[in-house]
N, C-alpha and C positions, 0 to 999 in steps of 0.2 A: 561622597554623596552618591546616592543611587542614580543609575543611568536611566534616562528616558529615551525609549526607542523612537527613532524618527528616520524618515527617508530624506537623504541629502543628495540632491542631484548635482549641485555645483558648490562644493565646499571651497571657501576661500583658501572655492577650489583658491702644468708649468708652461709657461709660455712656450710657444713654438717659434722661436726667433729665427730671423733670416741668417743664413750663414755669413760669417764675417771674414774679412781678409786677414792676412798675416800682419801682425803689429809687433813691433819689437818688444822684448821683455822689459827693457828700460822704460819705454813709453807707458806700458801698462802699469808698471810699478809706481811711476810718478803720478799717473792719473787716478789710481785706485782711491787714494784718500779723499781727494776733492770730489770724486764721483759719488762717494757715499753721502756727501752733503747736498747733492744736486737733485735729489728726488722730490724735494718739496714735501707737501703733505701726502705722503704715501700711506694713506689709511684706507680702511675698507669702504669709506664713502668718498674717497678722493676722486676728483675729476681731472687731475693734473699729473704732470710727469716732469722729467728733468733731462738735461744734456750736460755731460762733463767730458773731460779728456785732457790730453797733453799736447803741447806744441813747443817748438824750439823757442826758448826764452830770448826775448830781445826787447829793448826799450820801446815802450809805447805799443807793443803788440796787443791786439784785442781779438775777440771772437764775437761775431754777430750771428744770431739765429733769426730766421724769418720763416713764418708759417705760410701755408698755402692760402691764407686769407690776409696776408700782408702784415701781420703783427710781428714786431721786431724788438729784440732786446740785445744788448751788447754787454760783455763782461771783459775785464782785463785779464791777460795772461800774467800770472805772478812770477816772482823771481825764480821759482823752481820749475817753471814751465807748465803750470796747471791752471785750469779754469773750470768754472761751474756756473750753470744757470738753472735755477729751479722754478717750481710753480708755473710751468708752462702749460697752456691748454693742450689737450691731446690733439694731435694732427700730424701732418707731414711737413718737415722743415728742410730748409737749406741752411747749411752752417758754413760760415766763411771766416777764414783766418786773415787778418789784415795787419800789414806792417807799413808804417809811415803813411797811413791813410790809403794804401792801395791793397786790393785783394791779392793775396798770395796763393791761397788754396781754397777750394770750395767743395763741400760734400753736399750732394743733392739727394732728395727722396729719403730723408731720414724719418721713418715712421716711428712715433713714440708709443710705448705701451703705458697705459695708465698705472700710476703708482710706482713706476720704475725709473731708474736712471739709464740713459743710453750713452755708451762710450763712443765719442767721435773724436779721434786723435789725429793729429797732423804731423807731417815730417817724416812719414814712413814711405817706402817705395812699394806701395800696394798696387800691383798690376792686374788684380782680379776684379771681377764684379762690375762690368760696365764702365771701366775706367778709360777716360780719354784725356789727353793733355792739350791745353790751349795756352801756350806761353807758360806763364808761371801759375796758371789756374788748373787745378785738377778737379774733375767732376767724377763722382763715384756713386754707386748705388747704396742701398741700405747697409748699415754697419752696426749690428747689434751683437754684443757679446752674449754667448749662450749661457753664461753663468753671471747672474746679477749679484755682485758682491755688496750692493747697497741695500739689499732686502734681507730681513730677518723673519718675515712672516711666511706662512705656507699658503700659497695661492696659485690659481690657474687663470691665465688671461687668454680668452679666445677672441679673435678679431673678426671683422666683417668678411675679410678675405677667406678665412678658414670656414666661416659659416656658409660661404658659397660653395666650398669644396666638399665639406663633410656631410654625410647622410644623417641628419638629426631631425627629430620631431621639432616642430616650430614653437619652442617654448624656452623660457629661461631655465626651467628645471631640467630639461633635456641637456642643455649646455652644461649646467652645474654637475650633472652626473658623470661628466668626463673626469672630474676631479677625484683623486685618490681619497678613499674613506667616505665618499658620499654615496648613500644608498637610498633607494626608493622606500618611503615610509609605508605604513599600513595602507592598504587600498581603501580603508574606511575614510581616509582623509584626502582623497583625490590624488593629486600628483605631488603632494608635499614630500620633502626630503629630510632625511636624518644625516647630520654631519658628525662624524667622530663620536658615535654613540649617544648623542644628545637627542632629545625629543623633537618632534616636528614643529613645535611652537617656539623653539629656542633660536630661530634664525632671524635674520634681518634682510630686508630688500631695500634697494636704493635706486632711484632714477635721477641721474645727473646730480648726485650728491644729496638728494632729499629722500627721507624715509618713506617707503611705499608698502611696508608690510600691512597685512590685514589689520586695520585699526581696532577691530573688536576682539578677535581671538589670537592674533599673531600667527595663524596657520596660513602659510602662503603669502602672496602679495601680488601687486600689479607690476607688469613688465611692459616693455615697449613693443610696438609692432615689429615683427621679426626683421623686416627690411630696413628698419630705422636704427638697428643696433650697430654702433661703431665698434664697441668692445664690451665684453662682459668679463668682469673680474669676480672670481669666486674664491672667497677666503675659507680655509678649513682650519685655521688656527693661527695663533701668534700675533693677534692684532695689537697695535700700539695703544698707548693711553688716550690717543685722540679719538678712539672708537669705543662704543659701548652697545648696549641693547641686544647682545647676542652671547649665548654660551655654546652655540652650535656652529653655524656657518653664516656666510654673507653672500648674497647675490647682488652685485652692484653693476648696473648697466649704464654705459655712456652712450648717449644718442649722437647720431651724425649731425654735422653742421655744414653750413655753406662755406664755399671757398671763392677765390677770385675767378674761377671758371664755372660756367653754368653746366650743371649735370642734370640729367633726368633719365627716368627709366620706368619700367613696369614689369610685372610678372603675373602669369596665370598658372595656378597649380590645380591639378585635377586628380582626385583619388577615386578611381572608378569602382563601382560596385562589383563589376565582373572580375576585378583583380584583388578582391578582398575575400578572405576566408571566413568561414563561420566559426563562432565559438563552439567548444565541445559541449555536448549535453552533460548535464549534471545529474548524478544519481545519488539516491540515499545510500549512505554507507551500509554495507552488509557485514556488520561486525558481530561475532557471536556474543551472546550475553555472558557477563563475567561469572554469574552464578544464578542459582534458581531463585534467589531473593529479588532479582531484578526482572523487569519486563520493559518492552518498548512502549512508548506512548501509543503508537500505531503498529502492532505486530505485523501487519500486512505490507508495510512500506519498505523495509530493508531490501536494497538491491533494485528497487524500482525507480522510474524516472521522476526526478524532483523538478528539473527545469529543462524544457526543450530549448535548445539554442539553434536548431536548424533553421537557416534563413535569417538569423540575427546578424545583420551586417551594418556597416556604417560607410558612408561615402560623403565626400565634401568637395567644395571648390573654394579657391582663394584667389582674389584679385587684389593686386597691390600696385601702387604707383608712388613716385617721389619726384621732387624737383628741388634743386638747391643752387644758389649762386649769389653773386654780389648785387645788392641794391645800390651801393656806392663802393666802388673799388677800393680795397684796402681798409675800408671803414665799417660798412654795414652789410650784413649777410643774413640770408634766410635759408632754411631747409624745412620742407614740409613732406610728410609721408602719410599715406592712408592705406588701410587694409580692410578688406571685406571678406570675412570667412563665413561660409554657410555649411553646416553639418546636418546631414539627414541620416536616418537609420531606423531600424526596427529592433525592438527588444521584447522578448516574450516573458511574461510573468511566471513565477514559480507556481507550483500547485497549491502552496499554502498562502499565496498572496490574497490580499483583501479583494482584489478584482483579478480574475483569471482571464487574460486576454493578451493581445499583442499591441504594444504601443508603437505607433508610427510617429516619430518625433522630428522636430526641426529645431536647430540651435544656430543663432546668428551672433557673430562676434565682430562688429565693426570697431576699428581702432584708428585714431588720428594722432599724429605727433607733429609738433611745430617748434622750431627753435630759431631765435633771432640773436645774432652776436653783433655787438657794437664795440669796435675798437675806437674808443673816444680819442685816445692817443696811445703812444707806446708805453705809457705808465698806468693807464686806466682802462678796464674792460668791463662791459656790462653784458650779461647773458640772460635771456628769457626763454623759458621752456613751458609748453603746454601739452598735456597728454589727456586724451579722452578715450576710455574703453567702455564699450557697452556689451551687454549680454542679454539675449532674449531666448526663451525656450517655451515650447508648447508641444502638445501631442494629443492624439486621440486613439482610443482603443477599438480594436475589432475582435471578433470572437475567436477563441481558441479553447480547446478542451483536452483534458488528459484522460486516458483510459481509466474507467472506474470512478471518475469524479463527476458527480452530478451538480451542476451549478447553473446560474442564470447567464443570459447573454451579457457580454461586456460592451455591447454597442451602447453608446451614450455616456460612457465613462471617459474621463479626460485626465491627462497628466497635469501637473501643476503648471500654471502660468507664471513664468519667472522673468523679472525685469531687474537687472543690476546695472548701475551706472557709476563709473569712476571718473573723476576729473581731478587733475593735478596742475597747479600753476607754481612755477619755480623761478626765482630770480637770484642771480649771483653777481656781486660786484667784487672786482679784484683791483687792488692798487699796489703798484710797485713803487713804494714811497721813495726808497733809495735802492741801490744795488744790493744792500744787505737787509733791508726791511720790507716785508710784504704783509699786506692786510687783505683779508677777504671776508665777505659777509654773504651768507646764503639764507634766503627767506622763502618759505613755501607754504602752501595751503592745499587742502584737498577736500573733496566732498564725495561721499559714497552713499548711494541709496540702494536698498535691497528689498524688493517686493517679491513675494511668492505666495500663491494661494491656489486653492482648488475650487472650481465652480460648483462642485456638488454640495448640497445641503445635508446629505446623509452622514451619519456617524461612521468613523473608521471602525472596522471590525478586526480584532485580533483573534486568531485561532478559530476561524470558522469551521475548520476540520474537527473541532472538539465540541461542536454543538450536539445537543442531545439527539441521537438518531431516532429515538422514539417520537420526537416531534418532527424532525426533518424527513423521516422515511429513509434515512441512510444517505441522503444527499447533503449539500451545503447551501445555506442561504447567504447570498452576498448582496452587496449594493454597488453603486457606482462611485464610491469614495475611494480614492487611491492614495491619499496622503494624510498624515497625522497632524502636521503643523503648518501654520501660515505665519507670515511675518511682513512687516512694513516698516523697516527701520532706516535710520539715517545716521551716518557717521561723518564727523568733520575733524580735520586736524590742521594745526598750523605750527610752524617751528622756525626757530632762528638759530643759526650757527655763526659764530664769529671766530676767526683765526688770525693770530698775529705771530709772525715768524721773523726772527732776527739772527743773522749769521755773525758770530763774534769769534773770530779766529778759527779754532778747530771745533767750535761748538755751534750747533744750530739750535737756538732756543725757541720754543713754541709754547704758546698758551692759547686757551680758547674757551668758549662757552658753547654748549650744545643742548638746547632746550626744545622739548616737544610737548604739545598739548593735544589731548584727545577728548572729543565730546560725542556721546552717543545719545540718540533720542528714539524712544519707542523700540529699542532693540530687545530681542528675546523672541518668544514664540507664543502663539495662541493655538488652541486645539481647533482643528478644522470642523466643518459642518455645524452642528448645533452647539459646539463647545465642549463636547465630551466624546470619549470612545467607549466601546464595549469589548471586553475580553472574556471569551468563553473558556471554560476549563473543567476538569474532572479530577476528583481526589477520593480517597477512601472516605466514605460518608461518615465514618466514626472518628476521623482524625481531624483536629482543628486545622483550618486553612492556614492560619498563622498565629502561633502562640505569642510571638513578639508583638504583633499588632492587636492581639486580643480578639481575633476573628475566630468564631467557633466552627464546628463541623457543618458541612452542607446538609448532612442527613439524606434521606431519600435514596436516590440512585447515585449520588455523589456529584451530579452535574450542577454547576453554578456559573454565575456571571458577575463581573464587577464593572462599575462605571468609573472611568478614569478621567480626571480633569487636570490639564496641564496649562498653566498660564504664567508666563514669566516676563512679558513685555514691560520694559522700564527704561529709565534714562540714567546716565552715569557719566563720569568724566575721570580723566587721569592727567596728572601733571608730572612730567619727567624733566628734571633739571640736572645739568652736569657742567663741570668745568675741569680742565686738565692742565697740567704742566709737563713739559717734556724737554729733554736735552739729548740731542744726537751728537755724541762726542767722538770725534775722530782721534783716538788715542795716539795712533801713529799711522804710517802709510798703509798698514795692513789690518789694523784692528779698529772696528767700529763698535761703539756701545750706545744703545738707545735706552735711556732711563726715563721713566715717566710715572706719573700718578694721576688717577682719575677719581673724582668724587661724584657719585651719582646720588640723587635724592628723588624718591618716588612718593607721590601722594595720590591716593585713590579716594574718590567721592561717590556717594550713592545718589539715588534719585532726588533726595531732598537737599543735595549740595553739602552734605555733612561728611567729614573725613572719617573713613573707617580703617584705613591703613596709611601710616606715614613713617617712612623709613629713617629719616634723619641722615646724617653724614655716613657715607659708605666709601671708604678709601680703598682703591684698588691699585696696587703697585704693578708695574709692568717693566720687564727687563728683556732686552734683546741684544744679542751679540753676533757679529759677523767677522770672521777671520779669513782674510785673503792669504792663504797659507804660503803661496810662492810669490805673491805680489804681481801676478800676471793674469789674474781672474781665471785661472785654470782649475783651482780647487778652493771651494768655499766651505768652511766649517761654521755652522751657525747654531744658535740655540735661543730658546724663549722660555720665560717663566712669567706667569701672571695670574691675576684673579679677575673674574668676570661676573658682574652682578646682573640679575635679570629682574625686570619689573613685572608686577601682576598686570595683565591686560585688562581692558575695560570690562570684558565679559565676566570677570570674577564677581562683579556686583549682581549679576543675574543669579537668582537662586542663592543669594548670600546676604548681601547688604541692602537689598531692596525687596519689596513684597513679592512673593511668589506663591503659586498654588500648585501642589502636586498631590492629589488625593485619590482615594479609592473608596468605593461603597459597594458592599457585597450583597448578592441576592440569589435566591433560587427562582426558577421561572417555570411557567407551564406552557408557554407558546413563544413563537418567533414570528414577527410580521414580515411583510415582503421586503422591507428595508433592512432586515437583520436585527431590528430592535426586539429585545426580549419582552414578553408580555406576561401578565399574571405574576408580577414580582412580589416576593416575600423577603423582607430584609433578614439577613443572617445575623443572629445576635452577636454583639460586640461587647467585650468587657472593657470599659473605659480604663485607659492607662495614661499616666502623665507622660507627656512627650510624644505621643502618637495619635491621640484622639483630638479631632477638631470639634465637631458638633454632631449630635445624634449618632448615626452609624458610620459617619465619615472618618476615615483614618488617614494618616500620613506618616510614613516611616521617619521622616526628618522634620515633622511638625511644620510642613509648608502649607499653611491653611489660609494664606492670603493676607496675613497680618503684617503691619509695618514692623520690621525688626528693630530691636534696640541697638542703635548703631554703635554704642559704646561697648557692647558685648559681642559684636560680630566677629572680631579678631582679637588675638592676644595683644596686650599692651606693649609687650616687649618683642613683638614679631620681628624676625630677621628676614631680610630679602633672600631669595634664592641666589646662591652663588656657586661657582665652580672654579677650582684651581687647575691650571694646565702647565705641563712641562713638556718641552719639545727640544730635541737635539738632532742634527742631521748634517749631511754634506752633499754638495754637488761637485762633480768632477768632469772635465772635458776628457774625451778620448780622441786624441788627434784633433783635427779641425772640423770634423763632421758629426761627432757624437757627444752626447752628454749622459752621464749616469749619476745616480745618487741614492741615498737612503735616508730615512727619517724615522725616529722613534717618538711616539706620542703617548703621554700619560695624562689622563683627565680624571679628576676626583670631585664628586659632588660634595660640597661642604655643608650646605643647608638647603632644604627645599621647603615648599609651602604646599599644604593641602588642607582639606577640612576633616574634622573628626566629628562624628555624629552620635556618640555614645553618651547621651545625657544622663543615663543611670550612673555612670562613673562620676560625673560631676556631683550628683546628689549624694553618692556615697562619701565623697570627699567633704562635702558640706557637713554631713552628719558627723564625720570624724573630727571636724574642727568646732563642733558645737553649734552649728547653724541648722535650723529646721528647713529642709529643702522646700517645703510647701510655702515658705514665706519669701522665696526668691524666684525671680523669673529666669528659669534655666533654658537657654536656647537649645533648639534641636541640633544644630550644627554650628561649629565655630572654626575659624581659620587659625591654623597653628603651625608650628615647626615640628614635624615628626621627629621623635627621639630627643627633643629638647624639653626643658622645663619652661613653661609659659605661664604668664600671669593674666588673669581675666578680671573684669569688673562687671558684676551682675546687679541688675536693678532689684531693689526690694519692692515687693508687691504692694506694700502699704504706702509707698511714696516717701519713705523716711530717709532715703539715701541709697547707697550702693554697698555691696559686699565684695571684698577682695578675695580672690581665690587663686591659689597657685596649684598648677597641675603638672606633675612630673610625668616622664614617659611611663614609669611604673604605675602611677595613679591611673593612667588610661588602660593599663594592662599590657603594654607593649614590652617585649623583651629584646628588641633590636632597634638600632638607630636606622635612619634612612641611609641607604647605600647605593651608589652607582659609580662604577669604575670602568674606565675604557683604556685599554692598552693596545697599541698597534705598531707594527713595523711596515713601512712603505718602501718599496724598491721600484726604481724606474730606469728605463733606458729610452733615450730620445734622439731622433735625427731631425733637427730643425729643417724647415722648408728651404730648399736651395734653388728653387726655380723649377725643379724636376719632381722631387718627392719629399714627403715628410712622414714621420711615423713616431708613435710613442706607445710604450707598453708599461703598465703599472701593475704591480702585484702587492696586495695588502693582506696581511694576516693579523687578525685582531681578536680581542675578547671584550665583550660588553656585558657586565654582570652586576648583580645587586638585587635590591628589593623594590626599587623605585625607578620607573622608566623616565619620569619627568613630570610634566604638567598634564599629560593626557595618558590614556590607557588603551594601547593599540590592540591588544588581543580581543577586546570586546567593542572597540570602536568608540570609546567614550571621549567626547571632545569637550566636556565640562572642564575648562582649563583651571588647574589647581584646585579642583573640587571633584576628583575622581572617587570611585568607591574604595580605592586603596586608602588605608589609614582611617576609614570611617569607624572602625571598631577593631579591637585586638584580634578577634577571631578571624577577620578577613586577611590578616597579615601572617597567620600561622603558615609556615612552610612557603613563604613568598619569595625567599631568596633563591636566585638561579640566574640563568641567562636571559637577558632582557629582549624585548620584542624586536629591537633593531640590530641584534647581534647577527652579523654574517661573518663567519669565521674566515672565509677566503674570498677574495675578490681579484679577478683578473680583468683588466681593461686594455683594449688595444684599438687605436684609431690612427688613420693616416690617409694619404692620397698619393697618386702617382700619375704623372703626365706621360702616358704611354706613347703619345704621338703629339705633334704640334697642335692638333685640333681635338684630341681625345684625352679625357682624364677619368681615372677610376678612383674610388674612395671607399673606405669601410670603417665600421665602428662595431666592435665586438665586446660583449660583456658576459663574463662567466662568473657566476656568484653561487656560493653555497647557500643553503636554505636557512630561514630563520627558525628559532625554537617554537615548538607548539606548547600550548597550555591545556590543562584539564581542570575545570572548575565545577565542583559538585557540592552536595550537602556534606556536612561533617559526619564522617563515618569511621574515624580512627578510634583505636583503643576500645572497640566494642560498642561504641555509641550508636544507638539506633537513629536512623535518619528521621523517623517519625516522632522522636522525642523532642522536647524543647531544646535540648543540647544539639540536635541535628541541624537546627537553623537558629543559632543563638541570637542573631541580630535581625532576623526577619527578611533577609535579602534573597532567600532561595538558593539556587545552585550557583553560588559565588565564592565558595571556599576552595582553598588549595588542597583538597582531598578528594580522591576518587576510588571507589571500590575498596574502602577500608584502609587505604594507604595514603600517605602524604604524596602530593603531586606538585613538586616545585616546577617553576617555569623551565621548560626544556626536558623534564622527565618524560613527557609524552612523545618525545622524538623531535625530529626536525622536518621541515618541508624539503622537497627535492631541490637539487641544484637547478639553476636556470642558465641557459646558454642562448643568448640572443645575438644574431648576426644581421647587421644592416649594411647594404651595399648601394653604391651609386655610380652612375655613368653619365658623364657630361660631354657634349659635343659643342665646340665653339668654332664655327666655320670661318676660314680665312676670308671668304668673299664678303663677310659682314664685319671685317676688321676685328673679329672676336668679340664684338659687342653683343651679338646675338648668341643665346645659349639654349640648348635643348637638353633636358636632364630626365633620367629615369632613376628613381630610387626605390629599392625594395627593403621593407622593414620586417624583421623576424622572418627571414627568407626560408628557414627550415620549419616554420610554423609550429614552434614550440609553445604549447598551451599548458602551462603549469600553474598550480595554485600559488598565490602569493599570500593568502590569508585563509585560515580555516576556522570553522565554528568551534569555540572553546568551551561552550556550556554543555556539560555532560548530561545533566538531568533536567527534565521538565517538572518533576515532582519527586517526592520521596520514593526511592527505589524504582523510579520510572525514567528510563533512559531517553534522552532526546534523539529523535530519528536523524537529526542533522548534525550531531556532534562529529567533528573531524571532517566534515564536508567542506569543500572549497567554497569560499564566498567572494573572493577576488582572484582574477587570473591574469596572466600575461596576455597582452593584446595579440590576436591572431595576425597572421601574415597579411600585409597589404602593400600596395604599390602606389607611388605618386609620380605623375608625369607633369613636367613643367616646361614653360618656355618663358624666357626673360630677355629684355633688351636694356642695356646700360650705355648711355651716351656720356 
């Protein structure tokens, strides 16, 4: 589907374990098997962990674990000297070995990592790590093996303690970027992330086990206040059958909870303006013309200033506080955290903006998190979570001028007023029915409102720099409208998850239900101002403006204007149901196999409540294997293979299954009024064509004329859900007692994808071929299909006599390739876990991400119409589309760590060195001697959207790559002894070498036939300039 340009200010928007002591080879070998069964529900939305280990076998020996909020569980030591306790709430535990009812040994301060098993073994003479002997009781510090032989997935867990040490931007995405294979997505989509070559819409977010992804588009999600994060688990592959809704990665955050001790604290952060650097000025590229056939839209612009960024800075303050503790000791606990962030800044508009001025803006982001834990007894637990995130934005313009540009005052222009509210309520019940049987139920609901509008009543003006100079006197007439779209939508979700787990000998059997429901009301967009925009342009007066749309030549001096209307606000819903079965089979002391299957069912409804996509059963097998090679957790070899299905998000109904309007009406003009409205309009003749004409002179490339679509013909009857197959194999190896290294190979292959195709002429051709008169059938402008597959459609007969069945193969559409996306990667790492003095980890990833389909969005032009991109709209758009995809970064080096240089001083760093992403060039069709001015030069009426430039094919990546980026962040923390180290002063510097490189460039080569865009190849998104953050915190 063709893209609609819009300004989006706020798009929805391995562990580092503690060093462990020496444990005998025999103890580790005996504990390995039972340990793999102790992790409980170690899935991407897990909120629990497990403890396992070995102890000298004796009659009646037991192991008791007690959390820091008094929760207690006991398990027997079996005849082989092993024990395991799973499904434990994340926290800090005391583990006690008991013989004959008396405590024999105790391990304290055992901090669990979510989704992982922690080895706590007894009977060894470990004299390290805070060990003291009190009679027969041994007290020791944390004891976590650096190689987790119970895990087969690829994940990174970052704890609250690490967040205090490391210099990171305060977001879940910044934490996730520490993971190997995770890269920043296109700047068009805010801070969204691509994992393992997948698109930015293919991830899942979780808060305390409940889905918090953007309920409309699945781009991004809601995260906790930074100070409320206990742990963030980031999955990059290998999820078990218990998990779905992602083909990319997972950001799962576990919030803090109250304990038997009251704790409170606060923090103030300040990012001063004086310690922030400016963005670099942006200049029009000064690229020589490829031949005399071409000219620039504005020949005077190459090499001149496009956007001044001098003085464009941002500064902010953050205030946060928390308190947590017992309401009833050992039984009822509360934790509350609040955060108030205020961002201020200045942003200068470019010289081709609708309003040329400087926007002084303010953005407020208050967040609140609350959690209540009720230990009803040692067999039953209730948890309640509430999260509220708000976002407010506003701004006002002041005057700014560019040399040689004559324009009006920007005073009186305003940025959009934005109000976004997110609320989540989550409840979880866990019952330890017996030592072998555990049941849990999680229910949650959310509500999101998204309001944004511009107070101006004037129409938005595109291309004011192409107004007829004979009318303007060489200047530009603007108004005070700065935005194209308004919205006032609401989204609601609710979901229920049930898990049942039973330990039967060497098998841990699990089954469950995982259901989510999404409802959207009034979502989509309306055109700001009077409900339409004006776009000014110029073309050869004797050449048709668009043969495809039937729009004739402008005549005269070639200047023309068109009125655009875009209206897509509608309602819709999605139902996602799933159930799974899983067997974690400990084949022997060293080999674990996790075998599972998941069945996902997706149903999408339009504004009338009618089904337009229904998937049916989708069986996804998953297999994971972990081999403890030496039986001592020093070498783990693991592998995964699985299939992952992805649902269509709610937004697909917008411009698809519900009414939408996206029209153009073309005119010549004789004047322009003070608000930029053309006057003296004369309609340009339009030749009516089936599939593009609405009424009169109004045309729509996809026949979006505001009509209610025929829901039965919106999508293929045999539509298959998007899915991806994944294979992963790797190893983790200890190097002595202080280091861990490893390698992992990943292969991902896109099996099926979903997009829309908008070539109704091909459907008419096929109807004619099977003996049906196309004029008797309602042929839709666009339909949802599986690219490269043969799909069946049901089209309504116009006389009301029934429907006509139509089968369309890939060849019928004119495609000669199937959808393709492949990702291959080799990850290498070396890690030194934190030992009380220092920690460090370095990752190197070499990868290839190639094919002809990025996924559900199109990053090189910033198209966020999920599963309705311009790709696959027609065969001509896919010519020469195979190449390196938008998220392909061939090389990634990541290094982070911290060092306690003195008892009161700590330094930390985070370094990222990444190769650049591929560039694209999209022009008119000019291969094989085709003239751009001919009908064949723009065969589907999309303009400069084809993979050909300057008479040559231009595959993704043929235009080169963006430069490498090298970002270094450093931090220094001072914790004075006089305050018992509860008080901290921190200085953090981000991008300290002030590297300001483009992360995205303009890919559109031409504005019109043989008319080069002045902005092609120019940077549109950049790395953030250097800035510093000062903070003071107190934690009691």
